[in-house]
N, CA, C and O atoms as a Maestro MAE file, in Angstrom:
{
 s_m_m2io_version
 :::
 2.0.0
}

f_m_ct {
 s_m_title
 :::
 protein
 m_atom[276] {
  # First column is atom index #
  i_m_mmod_type
  r_m_x_coord
  r_m_y_coord
  r_m_z_coord
  i_m_residue_number
  s_m_chain_name
  s_m_pdb_residue_name
  s_m_pdb_atom_name
  i_m_atomic_number
  :::
  1 25 -1.435 3.639 -6.856 1 A "UNK " " N  " 7
  2 3 -1.225 3.795 -5.418 1 A "UNK " " CA " 6
  3 2 -1.174 5.479 -5.206 1 A "UNK " " C  " 6
  4 15 -1.470 6.274 -6.098 1 A "UNK " " O  " 8
  5 25 -0.836 5.773 -4.148 2 A "UNK " " N  " 7
  6 3 -0.711 7.181 -3.785 2 A "UNK " " CA " 6
  7 2 -0.104 8.081 -4.777 2 A "UNK " " C  " 6
  8 15 -0.672 9.089 -5.198 2 A "UNK " " O  " 8
  9 25 1.003 7.712 -5.120 3 A "UNK " " N  " 7
  10 3 1.920 8.585 -5.984 3 A "UNK " " CA " 6
  11 2 1.803 8.117 -7.334 3 A "UNK " " C  " 6
  12 15 1.857 8.977 -8.212 3 A "UNK " " O  " 8
  13 25 1.652 6.909 -7.672 4 A "UNK " " N  " 7
  14 3 1.620 6.216 -8.856 4 A "UNK " " CA " 6
  15 2 2.802 6.622 -9.769 4 A "UNK " " C  " 6
  16 15 2.681 6.909 -10.960 4 A "UNK " " O  " 8
  17 25 3.968 6.611 -9.065 5 A "UNK " " N  " 7
  18 3 5.190 6.637 -9.691 5 A "UNK " " CA " 6
  19 2 5.537 5.530 -10.509 5 A "UNK " " C  " 6
  20 15 6.160 5.728 -11.552 5 A "UNK " " O  " 8
  21 25 5.248 4.534 -10.202 6 A "UNK " " N  " 7
  22 3 5.611 3.178 -10.857 6 A "UNK " " CA " 6
  23 2 4.495 2.239 -10.682 6 A "UNK " " C  " 6
  24 15 3.985 2.118 -9.569 6 A "UNK " " O  " 8
  25 25 4.042 1.515 -11.767 7 A "UNK " " N  " 7
  26 3 2.973 0.618 -11.635 7 A "UNK " " CA " 6
  27 2 3.399 -0.578 -10.723 7 A "UNK " " C  " 6
  28 15 4.526 -1.063 -10.814 7 A "UNK " " O  " 8
  29 25 2.595 -0.972 -9.967 8 A "UNK " " N  " 7
  30 3 2.943 -2.072 -9.033 8 A "UNK " " CA " 6
  31 2 3.414 -3.339 -9.696 8 A "UNK " " C  " 6
  32 15 4.132 -4.152 -9.113 8 A "UNK " " O  " 8
  33 25 2.995 -3.480 -10.919 9 A "UNK " " N  " 7
  34 3 3.180 -4.674 -11.757 9 A "UNK " " CA " 6
  35 2 4.806 -4.667 -12.055 9 A "UNK " " C  " 6
  36 15 5.428 -5.721 -12.190 9 A "UNK " " O  " 8
  37 25 5.303 -3.625 -12.126 10 A "UNK " " N  " 7
  38 3 6.818 -3.235 -12.566 10 A "UNK " " CA " 6
  39 2 7.683 -3.308 -11.393 10 A "UNK " " C  " 6
  40 15 8.904 -3.383 -11.526 10 A "UNK " " O  " 8
  41 25 7.092 -3.290 -10.206 11 A "UNK " " N  " 7
  42 3 8.011 -3.187 -8.889 11 A "UNK " " CA " 6
  43 2 8.658 -4.417 -8.678 11 A "UNK " " C  " 6
  44 15 8.107 -5.442 -9.080 11 A "UNK " " O  " 8
  45 25 9.960 -4.479 -7.994 12 A "UNK " " N  " 7
  46 3 10.511 -5.572 -7.542 12 A "UNK " " CA " 6
  47 2 9.821 -5.922 -6.181 12 A "UNK " " C  " 6
  48 15 8.913 -5.240 -5.707 12 A "UNK " " O  " 8
  49 25 10.321 -7.016 -5.611 13 A "UNK " " N  " 7
  50 3 9.762 -7.452 -4.288 13 A "UNK " " CA " 6
  51 2 10.284 -6.445 -3.231 13 A "UNK " " C  " 6
  52 15 9.503 -6.183 -2.317 13 A "UNK " " O  " 8
  53 25 11.512 -5.839 -3.234 14 A "UNK " " N  " 7
  54 3 11.883 -4.941 -2.299 14 A "UNK " " CA " 6
  55 2 11.163 -3.563 -2.290 14 A "UNK " " C  " 6
  56 15 10.893 -2.978 -1.241 14 A "UNK " " O  " 8
  57 25 10.868 -3.076 -3.542 15 A "UNK " " N  " 7
  58 3 10.107 -2.018 -3.844 15 A "UNK " " CA " 6
  59 2 8.577 -2.154 -3.264 15 A "UNK " " C  " 6
  60 15 7.998 -1.215 -2.716 15 A "UNK " " O  " 8
  61 25 8.072 -3.301 -3.439 16 A "UNK " " N  " 7
  62 3 6.584 -3.714 -2.965 16 A "UNK " " CA " 6
  63 2 6.578 -3.624 -1.333 16 A "UNK " " C  " 6
  64 15 5.621 -3.247 -0.656 16 A "UNK " " O  " 8
  65 25 7.826 -4.041 -0.855 17 A "UNK " " N  " 7
  66 3 7.933 -4.017 0.648 17 A "UNK " " CA " 6
  67 2 7.973 -2.654 1.074 17 A "UNK " " C  " 6
  68 15 7.258 -2.338 2.024 17 A "UNK " " O  " 8
  69 25 8.780 -1.695 0.458 18 A "UNK " " N  " 7
  70 3 8.801 -0.274 0.937 18 A "UNK " " CA " 6
  71 2 7.441 0.285 0.639 18 A "UNK " " C  " 6
  72 15 7.019 1.129 1.430 18 A "UNK " " O  " 8
  73 25 6.736 -0.035 -0.321 19 A "UNK " " N  " 7
  74 3 5.512 0.630 -0.798 19 A "UNK " " CA " 6
  75 2 4.507 0.299 0.259 19 A "UNK " " C  " 6
  76 15 3.742 1.157 0.698 19 A "UNK " " O  " 8
  77 25 4.504 -0.957 0.674 20 A "UNK " " N  " 7
  78 3 3.588 -1.445 1.608 20 A "UNK " " CA " 6
  79 2 3.768 -0.885 2.998 20 A "UNK " " C  " 6
  80 15 2.748 -0.624 3.636 20 A "UNK " " O  " 8
  81 25 5.003 -0.662 3.560 21 A "UNK " " N  " 7
  82 3 5.378 0.128 4.703 21 A "UNK " " CA " 6
  83 2 4.906 1.564 4.575 21 A "UNK " " C  " 6
  84 15 4.387 2.190 5.499 21 A "UNK " " O  " 8
  85 25 5.131 2.041 3.341 22 A "UNK " " N  " 7
  86 3 4.601 3.483 3.296 22 A "UNK " " CA " 6
  87 2 3.221 3.762 3.327 22 A "UNK " " C  " 6
  88 15 2.748 4.762 3.867 22 A "UNK " " O  " 8
  89 25 2.545 2.855 2.731 23 A "UNK " " N  " 7
  90 3 0.942 2.690 2.673 23 A "UNK " " CA " 6
  91 2 0.369 2.501 4.109 23 A "UNK " " C  " 6
  92 15 -0.619 3.144 4.465 23 A "UNK " " O  " 8
  93 25 1.002 1.604 4.941 24 A "UNK " " N  " 7
  94 3 0.550 1.398 6.187 24 A "UNK " " CA " 6
  95 2 0.847 2.582 7.154 24 A "UNK " " C  " 6
  96 15 0.116 2.815 8.117 24 A "UNK " " O  " 8
  97 25 1.933 3.308 6.863 25 A "UNK " " N  " 7
  98 3 2.194 4.492 7.706 25 A "UNK " " CA " 6
  99 2 1.210 5.505 7.326 25 A "UNK " " C  " 6
  100 15 0.803 6.226 8.237 25 A "UNK " " O  " 8
  101 25 0.700 5.711 6.010 26 A "UNK " " N  " 7
  102 3 -0.175 6.732 5.604 26 A "UNK " " CA " 6
  103 2 -1.615 6.668 6.292 26 A "UNK " " C  " 6
  104 15 -2.257 7.637 6.697 26 A "UNK " " O  " 8
  105 25 -2.027 5.178 6.343 27 A "UNK " " N  " 7
  106 3 -3.201 4.824 6.863 27 A "UNK " " CA " 6
  107 2 -3.078 5.211 8.379 27 A "UNK " " C  " 6
  108 15 -4.015 5.806 8.911 27 A "UNK " " O  " 8
  109 25 -2.038 4.916 9.033 28 A "UNK " " N  " 7
  110 3 -1.801 5.232 10.437 28 A "UNK " " CA " 6
  111 2 -1.991 6.736 10.809 28 A "UNK " " C  " 6
  112 15 -2.573 7.146 11.813 28 A "UNK " " O  " 8
  113 25 -1.405 7.489 9.837 29 A "UNK " " N  " 7
  114 3 -1.378 9.000 9.991 29 A "UNK " " CA " 6
  115 2 -2.857 9.682 9.929 29 A "UNK " " C  " 6
  116 15 -3.293 10.576 10.655 29 A "UNK " " O  " 8
  117 25 -3.568 8.940 8.751 30 A "UNK " " N  " 7
  118 3 -4.907 9.303 8.481 30 A "UNK " " CA " 6
  119 2 -5.817 9.132 9.649 30 A "UNK " " C  " 6
  120 15 -6.627 9.993 9.995 30 A "UNK " " O  " 8
  121 25 -5.637 7.900 10.283 31 A "UNK " " N  " 7
  122 3 -6.465 7.518 11.472 31 A "UNK " " CA " 6
  123 2 -6.159 8.489 12.760 31 A "UNK " " C  " 6
  124 15 -7.007 8.857 13.574 31 A "UNK " " O  " 8
  125 25 -4.825 8.811 12.769 32 A "UNK " " N  " 7
  126 3 -4.525 9.900 13.920 32 A "UNK " " CA " 6
  127 2 -5.281 10.971 13.585 32 A "UNK " " C  " 6
  128 15 -6.164 11.326 14.366 32 A "UNK " " O  " 8
  129 25 -5.061 11.683 12.343 33 A "UNK " " N  " 7
  130 3 -5.762 12.766 12.036 33 A "UNK " " CA " 6
  131 2 -7.246 12.872 12.290 33 A "UNK " " C  " 6
  132 15 -7.761 13.882 12.769 33 A "UNK " " O  " 8
  133 25 -7.932 11.750 11.938 34 A "UNK " " N  " 7
  134 3 -9.137 11.448 12.075 34 A "UNK " " CA " 6
  135 2 -9.668 11.504 13.563 34 A "UNK " " C  " 6
  136 15 -10.659 12.166 13.869 34 A "UNK " " O  " 8
  137 25 -9.025 10.851 14.355 35 A "UNK " " N  " 7
  138 3 -9.261 10.966 15.880 35 A "UNK " " CA " 6
  139 2 -9.085 12.498 16.338 35 A "UNK " " C  " 6
  140 15 -9.852 13.043 17.132 35 A "UNK " " O  " 8
  141 25 -8.015 13.102 15.759 36 A "UNK " " N  " 7
  142 3 -7.838 14.493 16.240 36 A "UNK " " CA " 6
  143 2 -8.917 15.517 15.610 36 A "UNK " " C  " 6
  144 15 -8.954 16.714 15.896 36 A "UNK " " O  " 8
  145 25 -9.674 14.953 14.829 37 A "UNK " " N  " 7
  146 3 -10.663 15.925 14.118 37 A "UNK " " CA " 6
  147 2 -10.222 16.793 13.151 37 A "UNK " " C  " 6
  148 15 -10.947 17.726 12.808 37 A "UNK " " O  " 8
  149 25 -8.930 16.592 12.566 38 A "UNK " " N  " 7
  150 3 -8.361 17.371 11.548 38 A "UNK " " CA " 6
  151 2 -8.516 16.814 10.144 38 A "UNK " " C  " 6
  152 15 -8.172 17.548 9.217 38 A "UNK " " O  " 8
  153 25 -9.001 15.581 9.870 39 A "UNK " " N  " 7
  154 3 -9.105 14.922 8.634 39 A "UNK " " CA " 6
  155 2 -10.644 14.817 8.267 39 A "UNK " " C  " 6
  156 15 -11.496 14.279 8.975 39 A "UNK " " O  " 8
  157 25 -10.847 15.402 7.083 40 A "UNK " " N  " 7
  158 3 -12.227 15.318 6.605 40 A "UNK " " CA " 6
  159 2 -12.595 14.325 5.486 40 A "UNK " " C  " 6
  160 15 -13.746 13.908 5.360 40 A "UNK " " O  " 8
  161 25 -11.597 13.965 4.691 41 A "UNK " " N  " 7
  162 3 -11.762 12.814 3.703 41 A "UNK " " CA " 6
  163 2 -11.583 11.619 4.037 41 A "UNK " " C  " 6
  164 15 -10.518 11.083 3.731 41 A "UNK " " O  " 8
  165 25 -12.482 10.970 4.679 42 A "UNK " " N  " 7
  166 3 -12.208 9.628 5.274 42 A "UNK " " CA " 6
  167 2 -12.253 8.529 4.111 42 A "UNK " " C  " 6
  168 15 -11.907 7.370 4.339 42 A "UNK " " O  " 8
  169 25 -12.637 8.893 3.022 43 A "UNK " " N  " 7
  170 3 -12.576 7.961 1.843 43 A "UNK " " CA " 6
  171 2 -11.187 7.557 1.624 43 A "UNK " " C  " 6
  172 15 -11.004 6.450 1.117 43 A "UNK " " O  " 8
  173 25 -10.138 8.314 1.941 44 A "UNK " " N  " 7
  174 3 -8.713 8.061 1.738 44 A "UNK " " CA " 6
  175 2 -8.379 6.814 2.436 44 A "UNK " " C  " 6
  176 15 -7.528 6.040 2.000 44 A "UNK " " O  " 8
  177 25 -9.047 6.608 3.526 45 A "UNK " " N  " 7
  178 3 -8.600 5.319 4.365 45 A "UNK " " CA " 6
  179 2 -8.910 4.059 3.501 45 A "UNK " " C  " 6
  180 15 -8.050 3.217 3.245 45 A "UNK " " O  " 8
  181 25 -10.086 3.997 3.109 46 A "UNK " " N  " 7
  182 3 -10.334 2.678 2.146 46 A "UNK " " CA " 6
  183 2 -9.551 2.774 0.851 46 A "UNK " " C  " 6
  184 15 -9.135 1.723 0.364 46 A "UNK " " O  " 8
  185 25 -9.350 3.731 0.347 47 A "UNK " " N  " 7
  186 3 -8.416 3.775 -0.844 47 A "UNK " " CA " 6
  187 2 -7.003 3.350 -0.625 47 A "UNK " " C  " 6
  188 15 -6.374 2.762 -1.504 47 A "UNK " " O  " 8
  189 25 -6.502 3.642 0.537 48 A "UNK " " N  " 7
  190 3 -5.275 3.281 1.019 48 A "UNK " " CA " 6
  191 2 -5.136 1.839 1.209 48 A "UNK " " C  " 6
  192 15 -4.181 1.222 0.737 48 A "UNK " " O  " 8
  193 25 -6.141 1.241 1.945 49 A "UNK " " N  " 7
  194 3 -6.331 -0.132 2.314 49 A "UNK " " CA " 6
  195 2 -6.562 -1.075 1.129 49 A "UNK " " C  " 6
  196 15 -6.142 -2.231 1.181 49 A "UNK " " O  " 8
  197 25 -7.242 -0.591 0.028 50 A "UNK " " N  " 7
  198 3 -7.192 -1.182 -1.246 50 A "UNK " " CA " 6
  199 2 -5.818 -1.299 -2.076 50 A "UNK " " C  " 6
  200 15 -5.458 -2.234 -2.792 50 A "UNK " " O  " 8
  201 25 -5.120 -0.043 -1.775 51 A "UNK " " N  " 7
  202 3 -3.698 -0.243 -2.453 51 A "UNK " " CA " 6
  203 2 -2.949 -1.212 -1.525 51 A "UNK " " C  " 6
  204 15 -2.259 -2.068 -2.080 51 A "UNK " " O  " 8
  205 25 -2.989 -1.190 -0.361 52 A "UNK " " N  " 7
  206 3 -2.414 -2.308 0.592 52 A "UNK " " CA " 6
  207 2 -2.647 -3.585 -0.027 52 A "UNK " " C  " 6
  208 15 -1.726 -4.338 -0.342 52 A "UNK " " O  " 8
  209 25 -3.972 -3.864 -0.223 53 A "UNK " " N  " 7
  210 3 -4.248 -5.305 -0.821 53 A "UNK " " CA " 6
  211 2 -3.588 -5.484 -2.056 53 A "UNK " " C  " 6
  212 15 -3.016 -6.549 -2.285 53 A "UNK " " O  " 8
  213 25 -3.602 -4.469 -2.961 54 A "UNK " " N  " 7
  214 3 -2.939 -4.723 -4.301 54 A "UNK " " CA " 6
  215 2 -1.436 -5.086 -4.076 54 A "UNK " " C  " 6
  216 15 -0.887 -6.062 -4.587 54 A "UNK " " O  " 8
  217 25 -0.905 -4.278 -3.338 55 A "UNK " " N  " 7
  218 3 0.650 -4.502 -3.045 55 A "UNK " " CA " 6
  219 2 0.817 -5.997 -2.559 55 A "UNK " " C  " 6
  220 15 1.615 -6.786 -3.064 55 A "UNK " " O  " 8
  221 25 -0.012 -6.273 -1.547 56 A "UNK " " N  " 7
  222 3 0.347 -7.681 -0.966 56 A "UNK " " CA " 6
  223 2 -0.060 -8.779 -2.013 56 A "UNK " " C  " 6
  224 15 0.573 -9.835 -2.003 56 A "UNK " " O  " 8
  225 25 -1.072 -8.597 -2.910 57 A "UNK " " N  " 7
  226 3 -1.314 -9.473 -3.987 57 A "UNK " " CA " 6
  227 2 -0.118 -9.661 -4.874 57 A "UNK " " C  " 6
  228 15 0.183 -10.805 -5.213 57 A "UNK " " O  " 8
  229 25 0.556 -8.677 -5.260 58 A "UNK " " N  " 7
  230 3 1.830 -8.666 -6.234 58 A "UNK " " CA " 6
  231 2 2.913 -9.288 -5.322 58 A "UNK " " C  " 6
  232 15 3.791 -9.967 -5.854 58 A "UNK " " O  " 8
  233 25 2.909 -9.105 -4.013 59 A "UNK " " N  " 7
  234 3 4.105 -9.943 -3.279 59 A "UNK " " CA " 6
  235 2 3.844 -11.266 -3.326 59 A "UNK " " C  " 6
  236 15 4.766 -12.061 -3.508 59 A "UNK " " O  " 8
  237 25 2.636 -11.651 -3.179 60 A "UNK " " N  " 7
  238 3 2.312 -13.173 -3.064 60 A "UNK " " CA " 6
  239 2 2.687 -13.605 -4.494 60 A "UNK " " C  " 6
  240 15 3.269 -14.685 -4.595 60 A "UNK " " O  " 8
  241 25 2.456 -12.975 -5.497 61 A "UNK " " N  " 7
  242 3 2.661 -13.498 -6.914 61 A "UNK " " CA " 6
  243 2 4.298 -13.459 -6.966 61 A "UNK " " C  " 6
  244 15 4.853 -14.499 -7.319 61 A "UNK " " O  " 8
  245 25 4.905 -12.605 -6.717 62 A "UNK " " N  " 7
  246 3 6.246 -12.580 -6.621 62 A "UNK " " CA " 6
  247 2 7.013 -13.808 -5.992 62 A "UNK " " C  " 6
  248 15 7.996 -14.319 -6.528 62 A "UNK " " O  " 8
  249 25 6.443 -14.243 -4.758 63 A "UNK " " N  " 7
  250 3 6.763 -15.288 -3.967 63 A "UNK " " CA " 6
  251 2 6.504 -16.552 -4.506 63 A "UNK " " C  " 6
  252 15 7.256 -17.511 -4.335 63 A "UNK " " O  " 8
  253 25 5.320 -16.592 -5.241 64 A "UNK " " N  " 7
  254 3 4.985 -17.777 -6.019 64 A "UNK " " CA " 6
  255 2 6.054 -18.232 -7.095 64 A "UNK " " C  " 6
  256 15 6.496 -19.375 -7.220 64 A "UNK " " O  " 8
  257 25 6.400 -17.065 -7.882 65 A "UNK " " N  " 7
  258 3 7.248 -17.072 -8.962 65 A "UNK " " CA " 6
  259 2 8.526 -17.633 -8.645 65 A "UNK " " C  " 6
  260 15 9.079 -18.451 -9.381 65 A "UNK " " O  " 8
  261 25 9.040 -17.190 -7.502 66 A "UNK " " N  " 7
  262 3 10.349 -17.648 -6.916 66 A "UNK " " CA " 6
  263 2 10.241 -18.984 -6.474 66 A "UNK " " C  " 6
  264 15 11.106 -19.786 -6.826 66 A "UNK " " O  " 8
  265 25 9.304 -19.341 -5.754 67 A "UNK " " N  " 7
  266 3 9.152 -20.890 -5.387 67 A "UNK " " CA " 6
  267 2 8.964 -21.941 -6.512 67 A "UNK " " C  " 6
  268 15 9.437 -23.074 -6.425 67 A "UNK " " O  " 8
  269 25 8.194 -21.467 -7.653 68 A "UNK " " N  " 7
  270 3 8.123 -22.328 -8.900 68 A "UNK " " CA " 6
  271 2 9.309 -22.366 -9.756 68 A "UNK " " C  " 6
  272 15 9.454 -23.225 -10.625 68 A "UNK " " O  " 8
  273 25 10.223 -21.367 -9.496 69 A "UNK " " N  " 7
  274 3 11.378 -21.250 -10.524 69 A "UNK " " CA " 6
  275 2 12.382 -22.320 -10.236 69 A "UNK " " C  " 6
  276 15 13.393 -22.421 -10.932 69 A "UNK " " O  " 8
  :::
 }
 m_bond[275] {
  # First column is bond index #
  i_m_from
  i_m_to
  i_m_order
  :::
  1 1 2 1
  2 2 3 1
  3 3 4 2
  4 3 5 1
  5 5 6 1
  6 6 7 1
  7 7 8 2
  8 7 9 1
  9 9 10 1
  10 10 11 1
  11 11 12 2
  12 11 13 1
  13 13 14 1
  14 14 15 1
  15 15 16 2
  16 15 17 1
  17 17 18 1
  18 18 19 1
  19 19 20 2
  20 19 21 1
  21 21 22 1
  22 22 23 1
  23 23 24 2
  24 23 25 1
  25 25 26 1
  26 26 27 1
  27 27 28 2
  28 27 29 1
  29 29 30 1
  30 30 31 1
  31 31 32 2
  32 31 33 1
  33 33 34 1
  34 34 35 1
  35 35 36 2
  36 35 37 1
  37 37 38 1
  38 38 39 1
  39 39 40 2
  40 39 41 1
  41 41 42 1
  42 42 43 1
  43 43 44 2
  44 43 45 1
  45 45 46 1
  46 46 47 1
  47 47 48 2
  48 47 49 1
  49 49 50 1
  50 50 51 1
  51 51 52 2
  52 51 53 1
  53 53 54 1
  54 54 55 1
  55 55 56 2
  56 55 57 1
  57 57 58 1
  58 58 59 1
  59 59 60 2
  60 59 61 1
  61 61 62 1
  62 62 63 1
  63 63 64 2
  64 63 65 1
  65 65 66 1
  66 66 67 1
  67 67 68 2
  68 67 69 1
  69 69 70 1
  70 70 71 1
  71 71 72 2
  72 71 73 1
  73 73 74 1
  74 74 75 1
  75 75 76 2
  76 75 77 1
  77 77 78 1
  78 78 79 1
  79 79 80 2
  80 79 81 1
  81 81 82 1
  82 82 83 1
  83 83 84 2
  84 83 85 1
  85 85 86 1
  86 86 87 1
  87 87 88 2
  88 87 89 1
  89 89 90 1
  90 90 91 1
  91 91 92 2
  92 91 93 1
  93 93 94 1
  94 94 95 1
  95 95 96 2
  96 95 97 1
  97 97 98 1
  98 98 99 1
  99 99 100 2
  100 99 101 1
  101 101 102 1
  102 102 103 1
  103 103 104 2
  104 103 105 1
  105 105 106 1
  106 106 107 1
  107 107 108 2
  108 107 109 1
  109 109 110 1
  110 110 111 1
  111 111 112 2
  112 111 113 1
  113 113 114 1
  114 114 115 1
  115 115 116 2
  116 115 117 1
  117 117 118 1
  118 118 119 1
  119 119 120 2
  120 119 121 1
  121 121 122 1
  122 122 123 1
  123 123 124 2
  124 123 125 1
  125 125 126 1
  126 126 127 1
  127 127 128 2
  128 127 129 1
  129 129 130 1
  130 130 131 1
  131 131 132 2
  132 131 133 1
  133 133 134 1
  134 134 135 1
  135 135 136 2
  136 135 137 1
  137 137 138 1
  138 138 139 1
  139 139 140 2
  140 139 141 1
  141 141 142 1
  142 142 143 1
  143 143 144 2
  144 143 145 1
  145 145 146 1
  146 146 147 1
  147 147 148 2
  148 147 149 1
  149 149 150 1
  150 150 151 1
  151 151 152 2
  152 151 153 1
  153 153 154 1
  154 154 155 1
  155 155 156 2
  156 155 157 1
  157 157 158 1
  158 158 159 1
  159 159 160 2
  160 159 161 1
  161 161 162 1
  162 162 163 1
  163 163 164 2
  164 163 165 1
  165 165 166 1
  166 166 167 1
  167 167 168 2
  168 167 169 1
  169 169 170 1
  170 170 171 1
  171 171 172 2
  172 171 173 1
  173 173 174 1
  174 174 175 1
  175 175 176 2
  176 175 177 1
  177 177 178 1
  178 178 179 1
  179 179 180 2
  180 179 181 1
  181 181 182 1
  182 182 183 1
  183 183 184 2
  184 183 185 1
  185 185 186 1
  186 186 187 1
  187 187 188 2
  188 187 189 1
  189 189 190 1
  190 190 191 1
  191 191 192 2
  192 191 193 1
  193 193 194 1
  194 194 195 1
  195 195 196 2
  196 195 197 1
  197 197 198 1
  198 198 199 1
  199 199 200 2
  200 199 201 1
  201 201 202 1
  202 202 203 1
  203 203 204 2
  204 203 205 1
  205 205 206 1
  206 206 207 1
  207 207 208 2
  208 207 209 1
  209 209 210 1
  210 210 211 1
  211 211 212 2
  212 211 213 1
  213 213 214 1
  214 214 215 1
  215 215 216 2
  216 215 217 1
  217 217 218 1
  218 218 219 1
  219 219 220 2
  220 219 221 1
  221 221 222 1
  222 222 223 1
  223 223 224 2
  224 223 225 1
  225 225 226 1
  226 226 227 1
  227 227 228 2
  228 227 229 1
  229 229 230 1
  230 230 231 1
  231 231 232 2
  232 231 233 1
  233 233 234 1
  234 234 235 1
  235 235 236 2
  236 235 237 1
  237 237 238 1
  238 238 239 1
  239 239 240 2
  240 239 241 1
  241 241 242 1
  242 242 243 1
  243 243 244 2
  244 243 245 1
  245 245 246 1
  246 246 247 1
  247 247 248 2
  248 247 249 1
  249 249 250 1
  250 250 251 1
  251 251 252 2
  252 251 253 1
  253 253 254 1
  254 254 255 1
  255 255 256 2
  256 255 257 1
  257 257 258 1
  258 258 259 1
  259 259 260 2
  260 259 261 1
  261 261 262 1
  262 262 263 1
  263 263 264 2
  264 263 265 1
  265 265 266 1
  266 266 267 1
  267 267 268 2
  268 267 269 1
  269 269 270 1
  270 270 271 1
  271 271 272 2
  272 271 273 1
  273 273 274 1
  274 274 275 1
  275 275 276 2
  :::
 }
}
């Protein structure tokens, strides 16, 4: 992810939710900057969206583990 502080495999569900919200905010900010003409590296948008997908996948795995337990 953006900061790679902690591997998403090691995150708790609450940390994943926080990370998801942060990534969504970053994508929003990048889109605003892009519309204003201040952002040049548009590849960051797709990278952030892939990170969002990774986090959502891990969240779904956590939910499945809880429901199967």
